[in-house]
KEKOL-303357 format. One line per field, with one value per residue: residue in three letters; chain; x, y, z of N, C-alpha, C in turn. Coordinates in steps of 0.001 Angstrom, whole numbers, plus 524288, in hexadecimal, padded with zeros to 5 digits. Example, Ala and Ser with C-alpha at 12.3 -4.5 7.8 and 13.67 -1.06 7.14 Angstrom:
r = (ALA|SER)
c = (A|A)
n.px = (83386|83232)
n.py = (7E9C6|7F736)
n.pz = (81E78|81BA8)
ca.px = (8300C|83566)
ca.py = (7EE6C|7FBDC)
ca.pz = (81E78|81BE4)
c.px = (83390|83264)
c.py = (7F31C|8001E)
c.pz = (81E78|81EBE)
***
This chain:
r = (MET|ALA|LYS|VAL|ILE|TYR|GLN|ARG|ARG|GLY|ALA|VAL|GLY|VAL|LEU|THR|LEU|ASN|ARG|PRO|GLU|VAL|HIS|ASN|ALA|ILE|ASP|PRO|GLU|SER|ALA|ALA|ALA|ILE|ARG|ASP|ALA|LEU|ARG|GLU|PHE|GLU|SER|ASP|THR|GLU|THR|ARG|ALA|LEU|VAL|VAL|THR|GLY|ALA|GLY|GLY|ARG|SER|PHE|SER|SER|GLY|ALA|ASP|LEU|ARG|LEU|ALA|GLN|HIS|LEU|ARG|GLU|ASN|PRO|VAL|THR|GLU|GLU|VAL|GLY|ALA|LEU|GLY|PHE|ALA|ARG|VAL|ASN|PRO|GLY|LYS|PRO|THR|ILE|ALA|ALA|VAL|ASN|GLY|TYR|CYS|PHE|ALA|GLY|GLY|MET|GLU|LEU|ALA|ALA|TRP|CYS|ASP|PHE|ARG|ILE|SER|ALA|ALA|ASN|ALA|GLU|PHE|GLY|VAL|LEU|ASN|ARG|ARG|TRP|GLY|ILE|PRO|LEU|ILE|ASP|GLY|GLY|THR|GLN|ARG|LEU|PRO|ALA|ILE|VAL|GLY|LEU|GLY|ASN|ALA|LEU|TYR|LEU|MET|GLU|THR|GLY|VAL|ARG|ILE|ASP|ALA|ARG|ARG|ALA|PHE|GLU|MET|GLY|PHE|VAL|GLN|GLU|VAL|VAL|PRO|GLU|GLY|ARG|ALA|LEU|GLU|ARG|ALA|LEU|GLU|LEU|ALA|ASP|ARG|ILE|VAL|ARG|TYR|PRO|ASN|ARG|GLY|LEU|LEU|ALA|ASP|ARG|ARG|SER|ALA|LEU|ALA|GLY|LEU|GLY|GLU|LEU|LEU|GLU|PRO|GLY|LEU|ARG|ARG|GLU|ALA|GLU|LEU|GLY|VAL|PRO|VAL|LEU|GLY|ASP|PRO|GLU|VAL|VAL|ALA|ALA|LEU|ARG|ILE|ARG|GLN|GLY)
c = (A|A|A|A|A|A|A|A|A|A|A|A|A|A|A|A|A|A|A|A|A|A|A|A|A|A|A|A|A|A|A|A|A|A|A|A|A|A|A|A|A|A|A|A|A|A|A|A|A|A|A|A|A|A|A|A|A|A|A|A|A|A|A|A|A|A|A|A|A|A|A|A|A|A|A|A|A|A|A|A|A|A|A|A|A|A|A|A|A|A|A|A|A|A|A|A|A|A|A|A|A|A|A|A|A|A|A|A|A|A|A|A|A|A|A|A|A|A|A|A|A|A|A|A|A|A|A|A|A|A|A|A|A|A|A|A|A|A|A|A|A|A|A|A|A|A|A|A|A|A|A|A|A|A|A|A|A|A|A|A|A|A|A|A|A|A|A|A|A|A|A|A|A|A|A|A|A|A|A|A|A|A|A|A|A|A|A|A|A|A|A|A|A|A|A|A|A|A|A|A|A|A|A|A|A|A|A|A|A|A|A|A|A|A|A|A|A|A|A|A|A|A|A|A|A|A|A|A|A|A|A|A|A|A|A|A|A|A|A|A|A|A|A|A|A|A)
n.px = (E6C9C|E7756|E8324|E8C07|E8CE9|E8ABD|E8C7A|E8B2A|E903F|E8FFD|E9A6B|E9F05|EA052|E9C19|E9FAC|E9B49|E9D9E|E9526|E924F|E943E|E9145|E97D1|EA1D5|EA1D7|EA5FD|EA740|E9F55|E9BF3|E92E5|E93FF|E9CE4|E9AD1|E93E3|E9AF6|EA15C|E993A|E978E|EA0BC|EA1A3|E99B9|E9C5B|EA556|EA121|E9BF4|E9C79|E9AC8|E9DD8|EA859|EB05D|EB262|EAE06|EB25E|EAB95|EA910|E9D28|E9803|EA0AF|EA85C|EACF5|EB44E|EB576|EB5F2|EB95E|EB82D|EACD6|EAD36|EA812|EA44C|EAB6C|EAEC4|EA634|EA7F3|EB049|EACFB|EA5AD|EA156|EA440|EAEA3|EB4F5|EB3DF|EB567|EBADF|EBB72|EB665|EB0E6|EB644|EC119|EC516|EC095|EC048|EBDF4|EC146|EC1F0|EC355|EC460|EC049|EC364|EBBAF|EBEAE|EBA22|EBC38|EBCCD|EC5E2|EC76E|ECE14|EC863|EC30C|ECACE|ECFC2|EC825|EC8E1|ED30E|ED0E6|ECCD3|ECFED|ED44C|ED51F|ECDA1|ECE09|EC60F|EC969|EC77E|EC9C4|ECDD3|ED71D|EDA69|EDFD6|ED868|ED444|EDC50|EDC5F|ED61A|EDA26|ED74C|ED8AC|EDD06|ED4CA|ED0B5|ED5F9|EDD0B|EE7B8|EEC08|EE993|EEC09|EF7FE|EFA9D|EF635|EF9E0|F038D|F0C58|F1179|F0B04|F00FF|F0315|F045C|EFACD|EF508|EF97D|EF959|EF02C|EECFD|EE6C7|EE52F|EE506|EDDBB|EE5BE|EEED5|EECA4|EECAC|EF6DA|EFB29|EF899|EEF16|EE672|EE203|EDD18|EDA1E|ECF89|EC647|EBE72|EB364|EB376|EB706|EB1DB|EACC1|EB544|EBA59|EB224|EB390|EBCD3|EBB07|EB339|EB924|EBFE4|EB8E3|EB6F9|EBE7B|EC500|EC1A2|EC729|ED22B|ED45D|ED1DB|ED7F7|EE1D0|EDFD9|EDF35|EE894|EEEFC|EEB38|EED44|EF7D0|EFB26|EF5EB|EF72E|EF8FC|EEF7B|EE68F|EE95C|EEDB6|EE503|EDFCE|EE672|EE6D3|EDC83|EDBC5|EE382|EDF15|ED416|ED16B|ED584|ECD4B|EC7B8|ECE9D|ED0BD|ED4B2|ED144|EC717|EC51C|EC91C|EC1AB|EB895|EBAFA|EBADA|EB175|EAB1D)
n.py = (097BD|09BBB|0951C|098A4|0A4B2|0AAF4|0B6BC|0C0E1|0CCF9|0D6EB|0D5FD|0CEF0|0C465|0BDCB|0B434|0AE1F|0A71F|0A2AA|09DF3|0A1FF|09F1C|09618|0995F|09A9A|090FE|086BA|07E57|072AD|075B8|080B8|080DD|07CD9|0852A|08E7A|08AD7|08BA2|095B6|09ABA|0968E|09C29|0A5DD|0A497|0A339|0ABB0|0B61F|0C04E|0C2A3|0C652|0C542|0BFD1|0BEB7|0B845|0B3E2|0B3A6|0B18D|0B97A|0BF40|0B922|0B108|0AD23|0A371|09687|08E90|080BA|07B2C|07375|06CF5|0671F|06326|0597F|058FF|0610B|05C12|0549C|05AD5|05D2F|06623|0674F|060C5|06695|071C0|0735C|070E0|0793E|07F48|08638|08665|08271|08811|091A3|09DE2|0A657|0B04A|0BCA3|0BA11|0BCDC|0BB24|0BD89|0BFBD|0BCFE|0BB36|0ADA1|0A635|09C01|08F35|08838|0912B|09932|094DC|0977E|0A269|0A344|09F58|0A7E6|0B30D|0BB1F|0C04C|0C7B3|0CB75|0CC4A|0D281|0CC3D|0C22F|0B4FB|0ABA4|09DBF|09062|08994|07F3A|07934|0756E|06D30|06517|066A5|06913|07330|073C9|07A6F|08094|0857C|0828C|084B8|08F26|0951A|09594|09A2A|0A39C|0A792|0A3F5|099A9|09788|09C6C|098DF|08D7D|08FCD|0930C|08A2A|08175|08427|087AF|090BD|09C25|0A7DF|0B60E|0C017|0C7E8|0C32B|0BC73|0C330|0C691|0BD91|0BD48|0B848|0BD7D|0CA37|0D30D|0D8A8|0DC97|0E418|0DCCE|0D75A|0DCDA|0D5F1|0D1E4|0DB3C|0DFBC|0D8B6|0D8DF|0E2DB|0E2A0|0DA7D|0DFEC|0E7F5|0E12D|0DC3B|0E493|0E73E|0E552|0D943|0D08C|0D18E|0D119|0C6FE|0C147|0C319|0C00D|0B5B2|0B1FA|0B4A3|0ACB7|0A405|0A2CB|0A0F5|0988E|08FB3|08529|08407|07ED5|073BE|0728F|075F5|06C33|064E4|0676F|06598|05A8E|0573E|05B7E|05A12|04EB5|04ECB|0526D|04AA2|0442F|03E5F|043C2|04DDB|04D3A|04AA0|052DF|05AD5|055EF|05852|06231|06551|060E8)
n.pz = (F95E8|F8B83|F8B63|F8623|F7FFA|F73AE|F6D1A|F63CC|F6232|F5B9E|F528B|F588C|F6051|F6BD6|F744C|F7F9C|F89F7|F9264|F9D00|FA7EE|FB24D|FB30B|FB146|FA6B0|FA321|F9908|F9354|F8CEF|F8642|F8608|F813B|F7676|F7428|F74D5|F6B96|F6318|F63C5|F6095|F5786|F51A7|F5316|F4C65|F42D0|F40D9|F3940|F3A84|F44FC|F4BF6|F53AC|F5F65|F6CE9|F7846|F848D|F91EB|F995F|FA47C|FAF0E|FB34D|FAE46|FA2F5|F9DC2|FA458|F9F35|F9B1B|F9F53|FA9DD|FAE8E|FA717|FA16E|F9C16|F9516|F8EDF|F89C2|F83B7|F7CE5|F70CD|F6C0C|F6FBA|F6958|F5FE7|F60BC|F69F9|F774B|F7E58|F75D2|F6F6E|F6CB5|F6374|F5C1B|F52E7|F4FCB|F494B|F4A4F|F5235|F60B1|F6D87|F7AFF|F85F8|F920E|F9E0E|FABD5|FB007|FA837|FA4A0|FA1DA|F9810|F9524|F94D9|F8C0B|F84E2|F8500|F81CC|F774F|F725F|F6B47|F7105|F7DB2|F86AB|F939E|F9F3B|FABA3|FB410|FB0BB|FB02A|FAD76|FA842|FA816|FAD44|FAC15|FADA7|FB79D|FB817|FB1B2|FA7DE|F99A4|F9169|F85FA|F7F5D|F77B6|F7EF5|F80BD|F7710|F74D7|F7DAF|F7E87|F7543|F77B4|F811A|F8290|F83C7|F8E10|F9569|F92CA|F94EE|F9FF2|FA3D5|FA01E|FA56B|FB081|FB382|FB84D|FBC97|FB661|FB5BF|FAFD5|FAD9E|FACD8|FA3E1|F9D7D|F9D92|F99D4|F8FC7|F8CA4|F8E0A|F86F2|F8B4D|F978B|F9DCA|FA5EE|FAFC4|FAA54|FA076|F9844|F906E|F8C1F|F880E|F8106|F79CF|F751F|F700F|F69DD|F637C|F5F48|F5943|F51BA|F4BA6|F4509|F382D|F332F|F2EA4|F2D74|F3826|F3A81|F34F0|F3975|F430C|F4154|F3CAB|F450C|F4D69|F469B|F4622|F509D|F52BF|F4B95|F4E1C|F540F|F5358|F5249|F5C88|F6259|F60F9|F64DF|F6F6B|F7281|F7027|F77BF|F8112|F819C|F8457|F8EE3|F94AD|F9834|FA0C2|FAAFD|FB3D8|FB1D1|FB16B|FBC3D|FBFF5|FBDE2|FC27A|FCC12|FCD52|FCA64|FD21A)
ca.px = (E715F|E7ABB|E887B|E8EFA|E8A00|E8DFD|E8910|E8DF4|E8F96|E9194|E9D42|EA1C5|E9E7E|E9E86|E9DB6|E9A7F|E9C8E|E903D|E91D5|E962F|E916A|E9C0A|EA695|EA1B2|EA844|EA511|E9D0F|E99F3|E8EBA|E9677|EA1AE|E9848|E9226|EA00A|EA27E|E95EC|E9823|EA55C|EA0B5|E95B9|EA01F|EA9AB|E9F76|E98DA|EA037|E997C|EA013|EAEF6|EB334|EAF2F|EAF11|EAF90|EAC58|EA64B|E995B|E995E|EA4E2|EAB8A|EB024|EB3FC|EB332|EB9B4|EBACF|EB3FF|EAA06|EB0E0|EA445|EA1C9|EB069|EAE26|EA2B7|EAB42|EB4BD|EA960|EA2BF|EA292|EA69A|EB3E0|EB78F|EB2D4|EB90A|EBDD3|EB7BB|EB35D|EADFF|EB940|EC79B|EC711|EBD49|EC41E|EBA16|EC3CF|EBFE1|EC526|EC1C5|EC325|EC1BE|EBBA6|EBF1C|EB816|EBB16|EC08D|EC66F|ECB2C|ECE5C|EC5E2|EC246|ED045|ED0D3|EC4E8|ECB96|ED717|ECF9B|ECB75|ED4D3|ED73D|ED1B9|ECC20|ECCEB|EC54D|ECE14|EC6D4|ECAD1|ED200|ED84A|EDDBA|EDE77|ED698|ED38C|EE0F2|EDB68|ED2F1|EDCDB|ED481|EDCDA|EDAB7|ED348|ECD67|ED9AC|EE0EB|EECD5|EEE46|EE877|EEE83|EFD0E|EFAF8|EF45A|EFD29|F091A|F0C38|F1243|F05ED|EFCE8|F03C6|F0342|EF485|EF32B|EFC19|EF880|EEA55|EEC96|EE33D|EE75D|EE01D|EDD83|EEA88|EF20D|EEB61|EEE2C|EFCA6|EFCF6|EF611|EE999|EE29D|EE381|EDBB3|ED73F|ECB55|EC364|EBB11|EAEC3|EB3E4|EB9CC|EAE91|EAD24|EBB10|EBA56|EAF06|EB47D|EC101|EB7DD|EB009|EBE13|EC180|EB57E|EB6D9|EC35B|EC381|EC24D|ECA5D|ED7DF|ED43A|ED165|EDD43|EE62A|EDF23|EDF41|EEE61|EF1B5|EEA6F|EF06F|EFDB1|EFC3E|EF216|EF674|EF844|EEBBC|EE355|EEB5C|EEE55|EE040|EDDCE|EE992|EE38B|ED687|EDD49|EE4F1|EDBB8|ECF1B|ED193|ED701|EC86F|EC585|ED28E|ECE97|ED5CD|ECE95|EC0FE|EC5D7|EC937|EBCE4|EB541|EBC48|EB9C5|EAAF9|EA905)
ca.py = (09BB5|0999F|0949C|09BAE|0A827|0ADCA|0BAD3|0C5A2|0D24C|0D8D3|0D21C|0CC6B|0BFE0|0BD64|0B009|0AF24|0A2CD|0A349|099FC|0A531|09BCB|091AC|09C6C|09A05|08C76|08554|0790A|0711F|07962|085BA|0800B|07D19|08A8E|090CB|08924|08DE1|09C46|09BE5|09588|09F5E|0AAB9|0A434|0A346|0B0B7|0B9A5|0C711|0C39F|0C712|0C41E|0BC72|0BF96|0B496|0B616|0B048|0B39F|0BA3E|0C103|0B5BE|0AD59|0AC56|09EB0|093EB|089BB|07D15|079E8|06E72|06933|06490|062B4|054D6|058CC|06477|059A8|05210|05D8A|05CC2|06B8D|066A6|05E42|069AD|076B0|0742E|06F6C|07E61|081BB|08ABD|0850A|08181|08CA9|096BF|0A1BA|0A93B|0B527|0BDD0|0B935|0BF55|0B9CC|0C262|0BC1B|0BF7D|0B74C|0A906|0A48A|0976F|08A26|08893|0979B|09BB8|093B5|09A9D|0A75B|0A1F3|09DEC|0AC6D|0B593|0BE02|0BFBD|0CB8F|0C8E0|0CEFB|0D29A|0C794|0BD02|0B1AB|0A6F4|0991F|08B98|086E7|079D7|0757E|0730B|067EC|062EC|066FE|06B1F|0771B|07167|07E5E|084AD|087E6|0807C|08786|094D4|0977D|0977F|09E2F|0A9B6|0A9D8|0A1FA|09465|097C6|09F15|094B9|08943|09109|091F0|0853A|07DF8|08493|0883B|094F3|09F8C|0AD34|0BAD7|0C3AB|0CAE7|0BE89|0B9E4|0C79B|0C6A0|0B9DC|0BDB9|0B603|0C21E|0CD79|0D859|0D84F|0E0E2|0E3F4|0D92A|0D832|0DFDB|0D40F|0D1D9|0E078|0E14D|0D573|0DA1B|0E891|0E13E|0D757|0E3CB|0E90C|0DD8B|0DB60|0EA5A|0E773|0E1B0|0D396|0CC66|0D231|0CFC4|0C18F|0BF17|0C459|0BC57|0AFF2|0B1D1|0B3D7|0A788|09FE1|0A462|09EC4|093BC|08BAE|08111|08499|079C0|06E42|073D8|07490|065FE|061E6|06929|06259|05504|05643|05D6A|05908|04A67|04FD9|0536D|04560|042C5|03D4D|04835|05357|04B9C|04A24|05874|05D4A|05497|05ADB|0687F|065E9|05ECD)
ca.pz = (F93F4|F8894|F8D8E|F82F8|F7C83|F6FE2|F6B7B|F6064|F647C|F5654|F509F|F5D6B|F62D4|F7014|F7662|F8515|F8D8E|F9570|FA163|FAC22|FB62E|FB3B8|FAF89|FA1E4|FA10C|F93C7|F939D|F871E|F840B|F84D0|F7CD8|F7102|F7365|F72CD|F668A|F6006|F6396|F5DAB|F513E|F5051|F51D4|F4817|F3D34|F3F83|F383D|F3C8F|F49A7|F4A7A|F5820|F63E4|F724E|F7BA1|F894A|F95E1|F9C34|FA94F|FB00E|FB5B8|FAAB2|F9CFC|F9DF1|FA809|F9BD4|F9AEB|FA3E2|FAB97|FB05D|FA1D1|F9DB8|F9861|F90DC|F8A60|F86B3|F80BF|F7A67|F6B5B|F6BA2|F706C|F64C7|F5BFE|F614C|F6EFF|F7BCA|F7EEE|F71A0|F6C6E|F6BE1|F5CC7|F58B6|F5120|F4B8D|F458C|F4CB7|F56F7|F64E7|F7333|F8090|F8A34|F969C|FA36D|FB065|FAFD4|FA2BA|FA57D|F9F5D|F927B|F9400|F92DF|F86C9|F8195|F83BD|F7E0D|F71B7|F70A0|F6878|F754F|F81E1|F89EC|F98A7|FA471|FAF28|FB74F|FAE85|FB258|FA8CE|FAAEF|FA54B|FB13B|FAAF8|FAEE5|FBC10|FB746|FADBB|FA1CF|F962D|F8D88|F81CD|F7BBD|F7623|F8210|F7F93|F7340|F7490|F812F|F7D9C|F725D|F7A39|F8668|F82AB|F86B7|F9357|F9776|F9161|F9826|FA55A|FA519|F9F94|FA932|FB548|FB46A|FBAF0|FBAC8|FB5DE|FB66E|FAAD2|FACE9|FAB8B|F9F40|F9995|F9DDB|F95F6|F89AA|F8C96|F8E2A|F8486|F8D9C|F9BE8|F9D64|FAA86|FAFD7|FA907|F9BD7|F93C9|F8BD6|F88D3|F8485|F7CBC|F7591|F72C6|F6D49|F6584|F5FD9|F5BD3|F5575|F4D9C|F47BC|F418F|F340F|F3573|F2B61|F2EC6|F3E60|F3AA9|F3224|F3D8E|F47B1|F3F55|F3C64|F4A88|F4F72|F4444|F4784|F561F|F530D|F477F|F50F0|F58D7|F5272|F556B|F61D5|F6517|F6033|F690A|F74C6|F7314|F7088|F7CBE|F85CC|F82D6|F8733|F94F4|F97E8|F9A85|FA372|FB193|FB771|FB03E|FB3D7|FC1D0|FC302|FBC3D|FC5C5|FD112|FCC98|FC969|FD744)
c.px = (E7538|E803F|E8CB4|E8B8E|E8D3E|E8A31|E8CBB|E8CA4|E920E|E94E4|EA09B|E9ED3|EA025|E9B4B|E9ECB|E9A07|E99F8|E8F90|E94ED|E95E2|E94E1|EA1B4|EA68A|EA5BF|EA466|EA427|E9CDB|E9717|E90B4|E9AB6|E9F94|E960D|E96CF|EA15A|E9F2B|E968B|E9C7F|EA4CE|E9D8F|E992A|EA432|EA63E|E9BED|E9CF3|E9F57|E9D0B|EA64A|EB215|EAF8D|EB23E|EAE5F|EAFE4|EA90F|EA242|E9991|E9E7D|EAA0B|EAEC4|EB00F|EB2A8|EB8B8|EBB39|EB69C|EB13F|EAC20|EACB9|EA274|EA6B8|EB006|EAAFD|EA4AC|EAECF|EB188|EA5A1|EA4E9|EA60E|EAD3A|EB745|EB758|EB62D|EBB62|EBA15|EB3E0|EB0F1|EB111|EBE88|EC812|EC2D1|EC0F5|EBFC0|EBBFE|EC48A|EC2AD|EC1C6|EC39C|EC05F|EC09A|EBA55|EBF19|EB927|EBF0C|EC111|ECA79|ECA5A|ECC43|EC481|EC6B7|ED09C|ECD67|EC616|ECFCA|ED555|ECDB8|ED103|ED7B3|ED34C|ED2AE|ECAE1|ECA40|EC8E7|ECCD5|EC7D5|ECE92|ED1F9|EDB25|EDB07|EDD31|ED544|ED78F|EE022|ED966|ED69D|EDA67|ED7F1|ED9C2|EDA2F|ED117|ED16B|EDDB7|EE5EB|EEFA8|EEDE7|EEBCF|EF463|EFD46|EF939|EF86C|F028C|F092D|F0D0D|F0CCF|F020E|EFE11|F02D8|EFE7D|EF305|EF515|EFA87|EF391|EE92F|EE85F|EE612|EE38D|EE0F0|EE2F5|EEEA6|EF192|EED7D|EF3E1|EFE5A|EFB97|EF165|EE4B5|EE4FD|EE1B0|ED87C|ED412|EC8AB|EBFCA|EB490|EAEF1|EB70C|EB645|EAD5D|EB101|EBB8C|EB6FD|EB076|EB979|EBE66|EB581|EB513|EBF5E|EBDE5|EB4CF|EBADC|EC1FD|EC51A|EC68B|ED000|ED837|ED4B9|ED5BC|EE0EE|EE4A2|EE022|EE56C|EF0D8|EF065|EED57|EF64A|EFF73|EFA52|EF282|EF73F|EF347|EE880|EE4B1|EEC44|EE8FE|EDE86|EE14B|EE74C|EDFB1|ED881|EDF8B|EE1B3|ED61F|ECE51|ED1F8|ED1D2|EC5B1|EC9E9|ECFE4|ECFAC|ED32B|EC997|EC0EB|EC5B1|EC4A3|EB950|EB5C5|EBA4E|EB37A|EA8C0|EA9D4)
c.py = (09945|0993C|098CA|09FF6|0AAB2|0B198|0BE46|0CAB8|0D5AA|0D43A|0CF59|0C8E6|0BFE2|0B7C9|0AFA9|0A941|0A3F6|09ED8|09D09|0A0AD|0978C|093F4|09AEE|09562|08A9F|07FA0|07765|07469|07EFE|08545|07FA4|08201|08EF3|08F9D|08C04|092DB|09D9F|09A17|099B9|0A580|0A9DC|0A425|0A854|0B531|0BFBD|0C6EF|0C33C|0C682|0C240|0BD6B|0BB56|0B455|0B248|0B313|0B4FE|0BCA4|0BD64|0B29E|0AE7C|0A7F0|09AB5|08FFD|08586|07C0A|07467|06B7E|06513|06380|05DCB|055CE|05C49|06007|055F2|054A7|05D39|06218|06AEA|064C1|063B4|06E1C|0767C|07358|0747D|0810A|085C5|08A4C|084CC|084AE|090B0|09A31|0A4AB|0AE2E|0B746|0BC1F|0BAF2|0BD07|0BF05|0BF38|0BF21|0BA2D|0B2B9|0A785|0A046|091E2|08B9C|08EDA|09A60|09A52|096A6|09F9F|0A76C|0A1C6|0A3CF|0AFD8|0B8E0|0BF12|0C553|0C905|0CD13|0CEE1|0CE6D|0C2D9|0BA27|0AD13|0A264|0948B|087D3|08135|07628|073DE|06E47|064B6|062AB|06A2F|06F67|073A0|074CB|081BF|08648|0874A|083B0|08D8C|09728|09965|09AA4|0A3CF|0ABC0|0A83F|09D17|09419|098A4|09A54|0903A|08AFC|0902B|08CCF|08128|07ECD|08639|08C67|09838|0A584|0B133|0BD76|0C644|0C644|0BC97|0BD4A|0C740|0C258|0B9C9|0BAF5|0BA0E|0C708|0D3F9|0D59A|0DD69|0E044|0DF8D|0DAED|0DAE4|0DB82|0D396|0D724|0E15A|0DDA6|0D65B|0E101|0E5E2|0DD98|0DCAD|0E633|0E5AF|0DC9C|0E11E|0EA48|0E427|0DCAD|0CFDB|0CD35|0CFB9|0C9BF|0BED6|0BFE6|0C012|0B64E|0AEA3|0B141|0AFE5|0A3C4|09FC4|0A155|0999C|08FDD|085B7|08119|07F3C|0751F|06E73|072DF|06EC6|06366|062C2|065B5|05C11|053E8|05813|05B21|05289|04AAE|0502D|04F76|0426F|04324|04284|04CB2|05119|04C6F|050B6|05BE3|05BAA|056CD|060CE|0683E|0640E|063C0)
c.pz = (F90D9|F8BD5|F8BD7|F7FC8|F78AD|F6CF1|F672C|F6279|F5E78|F537D|F536F|F5F51|F6840|F725F|F7BDF|F8795|F91B4|F99EF|FA5E3|FB0AF|FB6E2|FB1C9|FA981|F9F13|F9C19|F941F|F8E2B|F843C|F82D3|F80EB|F77B2|F7025|F719D|F6CDB|F6212|F5FD0|F5F88|F58DC|F4F2E|F4F79|F4DF1|F42F8|F3CCE|F3E3C|F389D|F41D6|F49C6|F4DFD|F5CAD|F6908|F7589|F80EC|F8BED|F98A6|FA27D|FAA3D|FB26F|FB2C4|FA555|F9BC7|FA104|FA3D4|F9B9D|F9FAA|FA616|FAD3A|FAB57|F9EE4|F9AAE|F94D0|F8CC8|F8793|F82A3|F7C6D|F7505|F696C|F6C57|F6BF2|F6053|F5BCD|F669D|F73EA|F7DAC|F7AAA|F6E00|F6A9C|F6637|F59E9|F582B|F4DA5|F4999|F461A|F512C|F5C9A|F69BF|F76BF|F83A9|F8ECD|F9BB0|FA74E|FAE57|FA92A|FA2F3|FA27A|F98AD|F920C|F9360|F8D7C|F8330|F81BF|F80E1|F787A|F6E9E|F6EC9|F6D1A|F7936|F84D9|F8F9A|F9D4C|FA887|FB36C|FB5DD|FB0D9|FADCA|FAADC|FA8C1|FAA13|FB139|FAC67|FB45A|FBCA8|FB3FA|FA81A|F9DCE|F9301|F8872|F7D65|F798C|F7994|F8239|F7BBF|F7312|F78A8|F80A2|F799D|F73E3|F7DB8|F856A|F851B|F8B23|F96B1|F967D|F94B5|F9E26|FA62E|FA532|FA3C7|FAEE4|FB759|FB7EC|FB80E|FBA6F|FB4DF|FB0AC|FA9E7|FAAF4|FA6A7|F9BA6|F989B|F99CF|F902E|F8955|F89BC|F8B97|F8794|F918C|F9C9B|FA324|FAA75|FAE1A|FA24B|F97D1|F8F71|F88A3|F85AC|F8050|F7849|F729D|F7045|F6884|F613E|F5C96|F582C|F50AB|F4946|F44D8|F3C7A|F34C6|F335E|F2CEE|F34FC|F3E44|F3924|F36CD|F4174|F4578|F3E58|F4178|F4CCB|F4CBF|F455E|F4C20|F5573|F4DB9|F4945|F53F3|F5804|F53A9|F5A72|F6523|F6577|F6439|F6E7C|F765E|F7380|F761F|F8174|F8733|F86CD|F8D39|F9796|F9B02|F9EF8|FA83C|FB463|FB6D5|FB227|FB9CE|FC37D|FC25B|FC102|FCC45|FD0EA|FCC96|FCF38|FDB95)
***
């Protein structure tokens, strides 16, 4: 069974993390598959919007598979686009996260990578990697402050607290909260609306909005990687991961 599934539904692409047995955690193989799916979406002129989701009803993604954290650090994908396969990919088209269940650590970074987020009522969010001393290295330090403001971002990053869908909505991280089981359906409804609009003006507005906030995004992402990736080899992090896995 593929760990990442990419499908086209008309003019909408759907990327599904498909490891529900481990809360859709991302291992090196999954990271490479995410990169490949995003490149396919980027190059396909017939596909105008993307929905990202997780298989099963329990998780969007719990982030990196911590059993293989060191392998993620060494993965060639990390240098190319980021450890989990998406941080430095810009497809130039609308992207929507359909969040069901757990959305933690790198999973929250993936949701933040998307243009906006539709959350099921049972979703939970948090920078839980804080517990093991693992930094955000997939865009979280850059995108979270832009989305929720610096105070909220630092609150999440420094405390490692878990918040529910309603609190995420109040912070502005989530744009809609829908009944459990309906996040993907609602995201697809919105994607279908998006792809029916004249495309050129929509893309111009998207690009202008992102450029206005993100003129320093690229150097920020590089700095995040330079500071964060070496921490994965820190003895305290390695010890914390051993305790977790034991």
